[in-house]
C-alpha positions, 0 to 999 in steps of 0.5 A: 721436711721433704723426706724422712728416712727411719733406719732401724738398727741392725746387728749380727744374731747373737748365735752367729759365732756358733753358726760360723764354727758349725759351718766353717764360715768367715766372719767380717770385723763387724761380726757378719758372715763374709762371702768368698769374694765380694765381686766374683763369689758374693753368695759363696763361702769358703765352705763348699755347698754353703751360700750367703743370702739376705742380711747375714752379710750385713744390712740390705735393702729388699731388692739387694736381698732378693737378688742375693737370695736369687743368686744363692738358689741358682748356685744350689740349683747348679749343684743339684744339676751336677748329679754328682759331687767331685771331691778332690783327691788331695786330702789329709790322711791320718796314720792312726798308729802314730796319732797321739790324740793331742787335737792340735789338728782339730784346732788347726783345720779351717774347714772343721774337717778333723774330728776324733774317733771312737779311740780318741785319734784324729780322723779326717772327713774327706768330703770336708777336707780341702787338702790345704796342708794346715793340719799336716803342718800342726801335727807334732808327731807327724801322723798326717800326710797330705795325699799326692803331697808327701814330703818325699814327692815335694822334695822330689819336685824340688830336686827335678826343678833344680836339676832342670835349672842347673843345666841352663847356663848364663853367659 
């Protein structure tokens, strides 16, 4: 034989589910951690500040692993050089008086930004919240609202658009 290639089997770690749940990471159908975008953001995840490198995304050779590790390290350096972290003002807010503590919002939140406080009510961590509105839709008693996207504000925007377009006449 001219060439022999020995390939060892590799599979995701057994505790990958726990790590994915802890950091809010996506997984591929094969069980590897999923990047935010394979071409545009290959080392970033949906969770801000969490980066992937090496074989946590699947089997890789050494040069590819080193390249990904370098890219992840540069992303961390970029974050450190910012000096401050900017948090979006569009976050969910819980009205504790209306919250019944059912926990549906905790299950619905894709970013693990909601937890129970000492009184058993939902509490949003604004540093983790992306303002996606999933918890707002899941909250049965309507105790959660999204800052800058209340129902009244959205209806007012729709009314404004309808008013603008009702002026335009089509011959």
